[in-house]
C-alpha positions in Angstrom: -8.0 -14.3 11.6 -6.9 -13.5 15.1 -3.7 -15.3 15.0 -2.7 -13.7 11.7 -3.4 -10.3 13.1 -1.4 -10.8 16.2 1.6 -12.0 14.1 1.2 -9.1 11.7 1.1 -6.6 14.5 4.2 -8.0 16.3 6.3 -8.1 13.1 5.4 -4.6 12.0 5.5 -2.7 15.3 8.6 -4.3 16.7 10.6 -3.5 13.6 9.6 0.2 13.4 9.6 1.5 17.0 12.8 3.4 16.4 11.4 5.0 13.3 8.5 6.5 15.3 10.8 7.9 18.0 12.9 9.7 15.3 10.1 11.4 13.5 8.5 14.7 14.1 4.9 15.9 13.4 6.0 18.5 10.8 8.6 16.5 9.0 7.8 12.9 8.1 11.0 11.2 6.8 10.7 8.5 4.2 12.2 5.4 5.9 15.0 3.6 4.0 13.9 0.2 2.6 16.3 -1.7 4.8 14.3 -0.5 7.8 11.0 -1.6 6.5 10.1 -5.2 7.2 10.1 -7.6 4.2 7.9 -10.7 4.2 10.3 -13.7 4.9 10.2 -16.5 2.2 7.8 -14.6 0.1 5.6 -17.0 -2.0 4.7 -15.2 -5.2 2.1 -17.8 -6.4 0.1 -17.6 -3.1 0.2 -13.8 -3.2 -1.4 -13.5 -6.7 -5.1 -12.9 -7.1 -7.6 -10.2 -6.1 -7.2 -7.9 -3.1 -9.4 -5.2 -1.7 -7.8 -1.9 -0.6 -8.9 -1.7 3.1 -6.6 1.1 4.3 -4.2 3.7 3.0 -1.7 5.9 4.8 1.0 8.1 3.5 2.6 11.5 3.1 0.3 12.3 0.1 -2.8 11.0 1.8 -4.9 13.7 3.5 -8.0 12.7 5.5 -9.8 15.9 4.7 -9.5 15.3 1.0 -9.6 11.5 0.7 -11.8 10.4 3.7 -14.7 9.6 1.3 -12.7 7.6 -1.1 -14.5 4.5 -2.4 -12.9 1.1 -1.9 -11.1 -0.2 -5.0 -9.4 -3.5 -5.9 -6.0 -4.7 -7.1 -5.4 -8.0 -8.8 -1.9 -9.6 -9.3 -1.4 -12.0 -12.1 1.9 -13.9 -12.0 4.0 -14.2 -15.1 6.6 -16.8 -16.0 9.5 -14.4 -15.2 8.0 -13.8 -11.7 6.8 -10.3 -12.6 3.1 -9.4 -11.9 0.6 -7.9 -14.2 -1.3 -5.6 -11.9 -4.8 -4.5 -12.5 -6.5 -1.7 -10.5 -10.3 -1.3 -10.7 -11.2 2.2 -9.8 -14.8 3.2 -8.9 -16.4 6.3 -10.4 -20.0 7.4 -10.0 -21.5 5.5 -12.9 -18.6 3.3 -14.1 -15.4 1.5 -13.1 -12.1 2.2 -14.8 -9.4 -0.5 -15.2 -5.8 0.5 -15.0 -3.0 -2.0 -15.7 0.7 -1.9 -15.0 3.6 -4.3 -14.3 5.6 -4.9 -11.2 9.1 -6.4 -11.9 10.8 -8.6 -9.3 14.0 -7.4 -7.6 16.9 -9.5 -6.2 14.9 -9.8 -2.9 11.7 -11.9 -3.0 8.7 -9.8 -2.1 10.2 -6.5 -3.5 9.3 -5.1 -6.9 9.9 -2.1 -9.1 7.5 -0.4 -11.6 7.7 -1.6 -15.2 7.9 0.8 -18.1 8.7 3.6 -15.6 9.4 5.9 -18.5 5.7 6.1 -19.1 5.3 8.1 -15.9 6.9 11.6 -16.3 8.7 12.8 -13.2 9.0 9.4 -11.5 12.6 8.4 -11.1 12.2 5.2 -9.0 9.2 3.3 -7.7 9.5 0.4 -5.2 6.8 -2.0 -4.0 7.6 -4.1 -0.9 5.5 -6.8 0.7 5.9 -6.0 4.4 3.8 -8.9 5.8 1.1 -11.3 4.6 -0.7 -14.5 5.4 -1.7 -14.7 1.7 -5.3 -15.8 2.3 -6.6 -12.9 4.5 -4.5 -9.8 4.8 -1.3 -8.2 3.5 0.6 -4.9 4.2 2.4 -3.3 1.3 5.0 -0.5 1.4 5.3 1.9 -1.6 8.2 4.2 -2.1 8.8 6.6 -5.0 11.2 9.3 -6.0 9.3 12.0 -8.0 11.1 15.1 -9.3 13.9 14.6 -6.7 11.5 14.2 -3.8 10.8 11.0 -1.9 7.3 9.9 -1.0 6.0 6.7 0.7 2.7 5.0 1.4 1.5 1.8 3.2 -1.6 0.0 2.0 -3.7 -2.6 3.8 -5.0 -5.4 1.5 -7.8 -7.8 2.3 -9.1 -10.8 0.5 -12.6 -9.6 1.4 -14.1 -6.2 2.2 -14.2 -6.9 5.9 -12.2 -4.6 8.1 -12.2 -5.7 11.7 -11.5 -3.3 14.5 -8.4 -5.3 15.4 -7.0 -5.1 11.9 -7.9 -1.3 11.7 -6.1 -0.7 15.0 -3.0 -2.7 13.8 -2.9 -0.6 10.6 -3.1 2.6 12.4 -0.4 1.6 14.8 1.9 0.6 12.0 1.3 3.9 10.1 2.1 5.9 13.2 5.2 3.8 13.7 6.3 5.2 10.4 5.8 8.7 11.7 2.4 9.3 10.1 -0.5 11.0 11.9 -4.2 10.4 11.9 -4.5 13.1 9.2 -2.6 10.8 6.9 -4.6 7.6 7.4 -7.8 6.7 5.7 -10.1 3.7 5.3 -11.9 3.5 1.9 -15.7 3.1 2.0 -16.9 -0.3 0.7 -20.1 1.1 -0.7 -21.0 4.7 -1.5 -21.2 7.3 -4.2 -17.8 9.1 -3.9 -16.1 9.8 -7.2 -12.4 9.7 -7.5 -11.1 13.1 -8.5 -9.5 13.7 -11.7 -5.8 13.2 -11.4 -6.2 10.7 -8.6 -5.5 7.0 -9.1 -3.0 4.3 -8.2 0.1 6.3 -9.3 -1.3 9.7 -8.1 -2.4 11.0 -4.8 -3.9 7.8 -3.5 -1.0 5.6 -4.4 2.5 6.6 -3.5 
């Protein structure tokens, strides 16, 4: 995993150094998509499958509110048209909820939009971009949405297992800060515990940009 982490860190941090210099603590600008790295030669078949959510960082993430968030999973199932059926499994105290949506491919491999967007009132656009991945261990995903004429963004750290090494954690923190986010906007979901997701939270709500 060490080689993959080194590559991941170099790609992400090198591309976003200017973004960090331009941001201020009280105003976190949403970076334009062309300034966010995109995984070269994205392989959609290799990316599909189950991922654990190891880290979350974004303008709508607040450590005080979400620090006890329980780890959840996301599974990508590739369709013939290169879209994905995406299934979230969200933990509650005594059950798990399944939430399914569709990510539609754009003209750039590794970039997707939300299918059936009219089902989500107030959301004007929603883009998912694979920043970097080695397919069999880790991935970094950038989410950007326009909601009621305001822009929000989030980055998510995926892992094929629940393991979160210190090196991977530090790389994710550095990448989030390169986007202008602070420690207050970065969390790492708990693999095991009894935290219940709050009503209104979920993949398209507070914990998913």
